C-alpha positions as semicolon CSV with decimal commas, in nm:
position;residue;x (nm);y (nm);z (nm)
1;M;0,000;0,000;0,000
2;L;0,142;0,337;-0,104
3;I;-0,026;0,651;0,029
4;G;0,050;1,003;-0,094
5;L;0,013;1,291;0,151
6;I;-0,027;1,653;0,039
7;S;-0,124;1,973;0,217
8;D;-0,144;2,351;0,185
9;V;-0,210;2,366;-0,188
10;H;-0,313;2,733;-0,163
11;A;-0,474;2,784;-0,504
12;N;-0,156;2,690;-0,690
13;V;-0,289;2,455;-0,957
14;L;0,042;2,420;-1,143
15;A;0,209;2,297;-0,823
16;L;-0,083;2,061;-0,760
17;E;-0,060;1,916;-1,111
18;A;0,312;1,854;-1,062
19;A;0,264;1,690;-0,721
20;L;-0,016;1,463;-0,841
21;A;0,187;1,360;-1,145
22;A;0,485;1,276;-0,921
23;L;0,265;1,071;-0,689
24;K;0,117;0,887;-0,987
25;R;0,464;0,808;-1,119
26;A;0,563;0,679;-0,775
27;G;0,265;0,443;-0,778
28;A;0,054;0,598;-0,502
29;T;-0,270;0,403;-0,470
30;T;-0,438;0,653;-0,237
31;I;-0,385;1,029;-0,207
32;V;-0,502;1,230;0,089
33;C;-0,498;1,607;0,134
34;L;-0,478;1,791;0,465
35;G;-0,659;2,100;0,339
36;D;-0,589;2,466;0,273
37;L;-0,681;2,443;-0,092
38;V;-0,735;2,819;-0,121
39;G;-0,564;3,138;-0,007
40;Y;-0,247;3,306;-0,138
41;G;-0,255;3,160;-0,490
42;P;-0,427;3,279;-0,809
43;A;-0,627;2,968;-0,909
44;P;-0,877;2,863;-0,640
45;N;-1,141;2,733;-0,880
46;E;-0,900;2,532;-1,092
47;T;-0,736;2,388;-0,780
48;I;-1,064;2,272;-0,626
49;E;-1,180;2,132;-0,960
50;L;-0,864;1,920;-0,985
51;I;-0,890;1,797;-0,625
52;R;-1,254;1,701;-0,678
53;S;-1,202;1,531;-1,014
54;S;-0,906;1,334;-0,877
55;N;-1,117;1,189;-0,594
56;I;-0,865;1,292;-0,331
57;L;-0,966;1,238;0,031
58;C;-0,952;1,590;0,169
59;T;-1,004;1,764;0,503
60;L;-1,093;2,126;0,578
61;G;-0,806;2,372;0,617
62;E;-0,805;2,704;0,799
63;A;-0,815;2,907;0,478
64;D;-1,090;2,680;0,342
65;E;-1,291;2,736;0,658
66;R;-1,267;3,114;0,623
67;I;-1,401;3,092;0,269
68;A;-1,665;2,831;0,346
69;Y;-1,810;2,998;0,654
70;G;-1,672;3,352;0,669
71;F;-1,621;3,340;1,044
72;A;-1,634;3,693;1,179
73;T;-1,496;3,573;1,511
74;R;-1,159;3,464;1,374
75;A;-0,883;3,703;1,475
76;K;-0,717;3,907;1,203
77;R;-0,383;3,758;1,106
78;A;-0,051;3,924;1,042
79;G;0,092;3,954;0,694
80;V;-0,102;3,914;0,370
81;A;-0,311;3,603;0,442
82;D;-0,638;3,785;0,504
83;E;-0,590;4,006;0,198
84;T;-0,565;3,698;-0,024
85;I;-0,871;3,543;0,141
86;E;-1,076;3,854;0,063
87;W;-0,965;3,837;-0,300
88;T;-1,058;3,467;-0,314
89;R;-1,412;3,551;-0,203
90;T;-1,454;3,764;-0,515
91;V;-1,360;3,492;-0,764
92;I;-1,449;3,152;-0,619
93;D;-1,749;2,968;-0,764
94;A;-2,047;2,919;-0,534
95;D;-2,043;2,544;-0,606
96;H;-1,689;2,520;-0,474
97;V;-1,786;2,706;-0,156
98;T;-2,064;2,454;-0,103
99;W;-1,818;2,170;-0,154
100;L;-1,572;2,320;0,097
101;R;-1,854;2,320;0,353
102;S;-1,888;1,946;0,304
103;L;-1,529;1,873;0,408
104;P;-1,471;1,714;0,750
105;V;-1,215;1,858;0,991
106;Q;-1,046;1,518;1,023
107;R;-1,047;1,186;0,845
108;R;-0,908;0,839;0,904
109;L;-0,803;0,542;0,697
110;D;-0,740;0,189;0,821
111;T;-0,417;0,041;0,686
112;P;-0,229;-0,287;0,741
113;A;-0,003;-0,095;0,982
114;G;-0,289;0,055;1,181
115;R;-0,497;0,367;1,150
116;L;-0,387;0,676;0,960
117;R;-0,553;0,995;1,088
118;W;-0,511;1,331;0,919
119;F;-0,628;1,690;0,957
120;H;-0,499;2,037;0,884
121;G;-0,445;2,191;1,227
122;S;-0,588;1,964;1,495
123;A;-0,864;1,708;1,513
124;E;-1,096;1,976;1,651
125;D;-0,998;2,298;1,473
126;P;-0,825;2,363;1,138
127;A;-0,670;2,679;1,283
128;D;-0,488;2,495;1,563
129;R;-0,130;2,375;1,535
130;L;0,016;2,054;1,674
131;N;0,379;2,045;1,777
132;L;0,530;1,738;1,613
133;Q;0,875;1,812;1,754
134;Q;0,793;1,722;2,112
135;D;0,972;1,457;2,316
136;P;0,894;1,090;2,235
137;I;0,676;1,040;2,542
138;S;0,453;1,335;2,448
139;L;0,430;1,218;2,087
140;T;0,341;0,866;2,199
141;R;0,059;1,010;2,408
142;M;-0,052;1,218;2,110
143;L;-0,076;0,907;1,892
144;Q;-0,261;0,720;2,165
145;R;-0,501;1,010;2,217
146;H;-0,583;1,015;1,847
147;R;-0,606;0,634;1,834
148;C;-0,376;0,600;1,537
149;T;-0,031;0,475;1,442
150;I;0,023;0,735;1,168
151;L;-0,077;1,096;1,233
152;S;-0,043;1,368;0,972
153;C;-0,113;1,741;1,002
154;G;-0,013;2,051;0,810
155;G;-0,010;2,428;0,838
156;S;0,361;2,496;0,881
157;H;0,450;2,476;0,510
158;V;0,771;2,297;0,615
159;P;0,807;1,918;0,567
160;Y;0,878;1,707;0,874
161;F;0,841;1,347;0,983
162;R;0,949;1,136;1,275
163;K;0,926;0,777;1,388
164;V;0,805;0,761;1,747
165;A;0,970;0,449;1,890
166;S;0,720;0,163;1,862
167;A;0,415;0,392;1,881
168;G;0,404;0,503;1,517
169;W;0,477;0,804;1,298
170;V;0,401;1,176;1,287
171;I;0,417;1,348;0,947
172;N;0,382;1,701;0,811
173;P;0,404;1,674;0,431
174;G;0,490;2,043;0,389
175;S;0,315;2,256;0,128
176;V;0,231;2,188;-0,233
177;G;0,160;2,548;-0,327
178;L;0,371;2,762;-0,092
179;S;0,665;2,562;0,037
180;L;0,869;2,754;0,293
181;N;1,165;2,526;0,364
182;G;1,406;2,738;0,161
183;E;1,370;2,555;-0,170
184;P;1,098;2,626;-0,429
185;G;0,880;2,340;-0,548
186;A;0,580;2,132;-0,446
187;D;0,622;1,920;-0,132
188;Y;0,463;1,580;-0,080
189;A;0,512;1,267;0,130
190;L;0,489;0,900;0,044
191;V;0,398;0,639;0,303
192;R;0,472;0,281;0,200
193;I;0,309;0,009;0,408
194;D;0,404;-0,353;0,346
195;G;0,518;-0,667;0,524
196;D;0,833;-0,489;0,641
197;G;0,635;-0,216;0,817
198;V;0,608;0,156;0,740
199;D;0,849;0,364;0,535
200;V;0,809;0,741;0,498
201;R;0,974;0,944;0,224
202;M;0,951;1,321;0,176
203;D;1,006;1,472;-0,166
204;K;0,968;1,790;-0,367
205;V;0,888;1,829;-0,736
206;E;0,969;2,123;-0,960
207;Y;0,703;2,322;-1,145
208;D;0,689;2,652;-1,332
209;V;0,718;2,889;-1,036
210;A;0,775;3,186;-1,268
211;A;0,437;3,130;-1,436
212;V;0,261;3,113;-1,098
213;A;0,442;3,427;-0,978
214;F;0,331;3,606;-1,295
215;D;-0,033;3,508;-1,236
216;I;-0,016;3,621;-0,873
217;V;0,101;3,967;-0,975
218;A;-0,136;3,982;-1,275
219;W;-0,436;3,920;-1,045
220;G;-0,326;4,200;-0,815
221;L;-0,232;3,969;-0,529
222;P;0,059;4,071;-0,301
223;A;0,396;4,058;-0,474
224;V;0,546;3,910;-0,158
225;I;0,360;3,586;-0,234
226;A;0,506;3,574;-0,585
227;E;0,850;3,617;-0,436
228;A;0,791;3,345;-0,176
229;V;0,675;3,097;-0,440
230;Q;0,994;3,154;-0,637
231;R;1,233;3,152;-0,340
232;G;1,077;2,888;-0,116
233;R;1,061;3,124;0,180
234;M;0,887;3,442;0,285
235;P;1,092;3,760;0,237
236;T;1,223;3,895;0,567
237;R;0,998;4,200;0,548
238;D;0,696;3,969;0,584
239;T;0,843;3,666;0,755
240;D;0,528;3,485;0,862
241;G;0,282;3,599;0,598
242;G;0,002;3,502;0,836
243;R;0,029;3,156;0,683
244;D;-0,234;2,892;0,738
């Protein structure tokens, strides 16, 4: 069994196409997405159309939630995140908003190695963040609390995975559409489950970042996002970007 994990697509359909093609070449039999399909990028409709047509098992991200429900109670974020959300509201198709409202906050999949559970932020709230870099005892308790052997969450835009002794694995597949680990490209993770156990591999695939940067600027979205897509990190003048 080979499972592909993706997250934080952020309306970057060229990056999504590249990631899905790489996963297909690798032989992934199931692809799951941890959410944040919209925000930042210039192609929210095309991105959601591709996710839907590819039958990817997806959960609700923080940016998706803001578009789907328009929560007035969410605090304003630093950087340009809210500006890009407001732009997305003006272009997204109503049918896609309805579909975003159908997404669960968390999902699970039973595998030969035990249960895989995934969500964007936490099992209760897409805007939360789990710390996957805790000590092994805390991570073991986290896996036990979520009743799974493989736990995956997103939001940081930086790939990370760790084997937690005999308890299982924690995985953040990074970001397809706005990777911030210092190298441009579309992040993804592959989880192979067979008779030898579980093997996790992180990878990144190239795509036409210049074309995406051009579209970002052409649509009047913040130039800092175009720069981040091309550099693989937020410029120092806007270091967090209010990322989801």
